[in-house]
C-alpha positions in Angstrom: -11.9 4.5 0.6 -9.2 6.5 -0.9 -5.7 5.5 -0.3 -4.0 8.0 2.0 -0.7 9.2 0.5 1.9 11.2 2.5 4.1 13.4 0.4 7.4 14.3 2.5 8.2 17.9 0.8 5.1 17.9 -0.7 4.6 21.8 -0.8 7.0 22.3 -4.0 6.2 22.2 -7.9 5.6 18.4 -8.0 3.7 18.0 -4.8 1.3 20.8 -6.0 1.0 19.2 -9.4 0.2 15.9 -8.0 -2.4 17.2 -5.3 -4.2 19.1 -8.3 -4.1 16.1 -10.7 -4.6 13.3 -8.1 -6.7 14.7 -5.4 -9.9 13.1 -6.4 -8.3 9.7 -6.2 -6.1 9.8 -3.1 -6.1 11.5 0.1 -2.9 13.5 0.6 -1.1 14.8 3.6 1.7 17.0 3.3 4.8 17.2 5.3 7.0 20.1 4.8 8.8 22.7 6.6 7.1 25.8 5.0 3.8 25.7 2.9 1.1 28.1 2.1 -1.5 28.9 4.7 -4.4 27.6 2.8 -2.8 24.1 2.4 -4.9 21.4 3.5 -4.0 18.6 5.5 -0.4 19.9 6.3 2.0 19.2 9.0 5.1 21.2 9.7 8.2 19.2 10.1 11.8 18.8 9.8 12.6 15.7 7.7 16.1 15.4 9.0 14.8 14.8 12.5 14.0 11.1 12.4 11.7 11.2 15.7 9.9 14.1 14.5 9.4 12.7 11.1 8.2 9.2 12.3 5.6 10.9 14.7 4.4 13.1 11.8 3.5 10.5 9.4 0.0 9.2 9.9 -0.1 5.6 10.8 -2.5 4.4 8.3 -0.7 5.6 5.4 -0.8 3.5 2.3 2.4 5.1 0.5 5.1 7.7 1.0 6.2 10.0 -1.9 9.5 11.8 -1.1 9.9 15.0 -2.9 12.3 16.3 -0.4 15.0 18.6 -2.2 17.4 21.6 -1.2 19.4 23.8 -3.7 23.1 24.9 -3.1 25.8 26.6 -5.4 29.4 25.1 -4.0 28.5 22.0 -2.1 31.6 20.4 -3.1 33.7 23.4 -2.0 31.8 24.6 0.8 31.4 22.3 3.9 28.3 23.8 5.2 26.7 23.2 1.9 27.8 19.9 1.6 26.3 19.0 4.8 22.9 20.6 3.9 23.1 18.8 0.7 24.0 15.4 2.6 21.2 16.0 5.3 18.3 16.5 2.6 19.2 14.1 -0.2 20.8 11.0 1.8 20.0 11.5 5.4 16.5 12.5 5.3 15.9 9.9 2.2 17.2 7.0 4.7 14.8 8.4 7.5 11.9 8.3 5.1 12.7 4.8 3.9 13.3 3.8 7.6 10.1 5.1 8.7 8.2 3.5 5.9 9.8 0.1 7.6 9.1 1.0 11.1 5.5 2.3 10.3 4.6 -0.9 7.9 4.1 1.6 5.2 4.5 -1.0 1.9 5.4 1.6 -0.8 8.2 4.5 -1.0 8.1 6.5 -4.3 11.1 8.4 -4.6 11.8 11.5 -6.7 15.3 10.8 -7.7 16.9 12.9 -10.7 18.4 12.7 -14.1 21.3 14.2 -12.6 22.3 10.8 -11.5 23.7 10.3 -15.1 23.9 14.1 -16.1 27.7 13.3 -17.4 26.0 12.0 -20.4 23.8 14.6 -21.3 24.5 18.4 -22.4 21.8 21.0 -23.2 18.9 18.3 -22.9 20.5 16.3 -25.6 22.3 13.0 -24.8 26.1 12.7 -25.5 25.8 8.8 -26.2 24.2 9.0 -29.5 21.2 7.3 -28.1 18.9 8.0 -25.2 20.3 7.1 -21.7 19.2 4.0 -20.1 19.0 3.0 -16.4 21.9 0.3 -17.5 24.4 3.1 -18.2 27.0 3.4 -15.4 25.7 6.4 -13.4 28.1 9.2 -13.7 27.3 12.6 -12.1 28.6 15.9 -12.4 27.8 17.0 -8.9 27.0 16.0 -5.5 23.2 16.2 -6.0 23.3 13.3 -8.6 25.5 11.5 -6.4 23.3 11.7 -3.4 20.3 10.8 -5.3 22.0 7.8 -6.6 23.1 6.8 -3.0 19.5 7.0 -1.8 18.3 4.9 -4.9 20.7 2.2 -3.5 19.6 2.5 -0.1 16.1 1.8 -1.5 17.5 -1.4 -3.1 19.1 -2.4 -0.2 16.0 -2.4 2.2 13.5 -3.4 -0.5 15.4 -6.6 -1.4 16.3 -7.6 2.1 15.1 -10.8 3.3 11.5 -10.9 4.3 10.9 -7.2 3.4 7.4 -6.2 2.3 8.6 -2.8 1.3 8.6 -1.6 -2.4 10.5 1.2 -3.7 10.1 2.9 -6.9 12.8 5.5 -8.1 11.8 8.3 -10.6 14.5 9.9 -12.2 12.6 13.3 -12.9 13.5 15.2 -16.1 12.4 19.2 -15.4 8.8 19.9 -14.1 8.3 23.3 -14.1 5.3 25.4 -12.2 4.6 27.6 -15.2 5.5 24.9 -18.1 3.8 26.9 -21.0 6.1 29.9 -20.0 9.1 28.0 -19.3 9.3 25.8 -22.4 9.1 29.0 -24.6 11.8 30.3 -22.7 14.1 27.3 -22.2 15.2 25.4 -25.1 16.5 22.7 -22.7 13.1 22.1 -21.9 11.9 20.8 -25.5 13.7 17.8 -24.8 14.0 17.3 -21.0 10.2 18.3 -20.0 8.0 16.1 -17.8 4.9 17.7 -18.1 2.3 18.1 -15.7 -0.2 15.7 -17.1 2.7 13.2 -17.4 4.1 13.7 -14.1 0.5 13.0 -12.7 0.3 9.9 -15.0 3.9 8.3 -13.9 3.4 9.1 -10.0 0.0 7.3 -10.3 1.1 4.4 -12.1 4.3 4.0 -9.4 1.9 4.2 -6.6 -0.3 1.5 -8.2 2.9 -0.8 -9.3 3.3 -4.0 -8.1 7.0 -3.7 -8.7 9.2 -4.6 -5.8 11.9 -2.2 -6.8 12.4 -0.2 -10.0 14.2 2.9 -11.5 12.5 4.8 -14.2 13.5 8.2 -16.0 10.4 10.6 -16.0 10.3 12.6 -19.3 7.8 13.3 -21.7 8.0 11.8 -25.3 9.8 15.2 -26.5 11.7 15.3 -29.7 15.2 14.0 -29.0 14.6 13.4 -25.5 18.0 12.3 -23.9 16.8 9.6 -21.6 14.9 6.2 -22.5 11.4 5.3 -21.0 11.2 1.9 -22.5 11.4 0.4 -19.0 8.7 2.7 -17.5 6.3 1.5 -20.4 6.9 -2.1 -20.2 7.0 -2.3 -16.2 4.6 0.6 -15.1 2.4 1.0 -18.3 3.8 4.8 -18.8 2.9 6.4 -22.1 3.4 10.0 -22.3 0.3 11.7 -23.1 1.4 15.3 -23.8 4.9 16.6 -24.7 7.0 19.8 -24.9 5.7 20.4 -28.3 2.0 19.9 -27.3 2.7 22.5 -24.6 4.8 25.1 -26.9 1.4 25.0 -29.1 -0.7 26.6 -26.1 -1.1 30.2 -25.6 0.2 31.6 -22.4 
């Protein structure tokens, strides 16, 4: 029997990539506010409403993937935008973790972000003269990275709580683009920061199958001069990049 994976915020790019790449292995349920009409096993829900979220997650779910995201421009200068960002990237992330606890779901895979440490990176290049790793203090340049880090830390508290059976895997994603072949030809930063669709599928699959209780990993393909280290993703999850930005550049759009 296939494991049932509920993807919260699953109608976006990564959710679509995972459904396409892992649909034969897992049964996916998609929770989102908006999705294409042809989306299978989809439930419309506002993840900032905890009761609605809790009622929408199938009780036989084996793991949750949190892909929730929202974009704003002035979130540290506009109170309404700050509230929107906090609601999605902190409150709703807590609701996902709390729902997993209440429903007895043993694993949450959280799509965190490279922006937790973007102070150390410029144009896809590390400013540290080495790859940025998970032990570098997470300085962020914006609210997005701050909230992603805060959500990682809430996951750490809950996963490490006495008698907790919850496993939390944070994936600090580089860049996943819906049209990666076209995008990598137009944006030089992607030559370094790209997480290819093939590698994204592998990384999330490994995270879902992992027995790690709590872990944080950068999600980036083995691109030339990539800014982030994936050493612990290899050691603890078994992640080995199978396709990088150079491979994508060689393809015909």
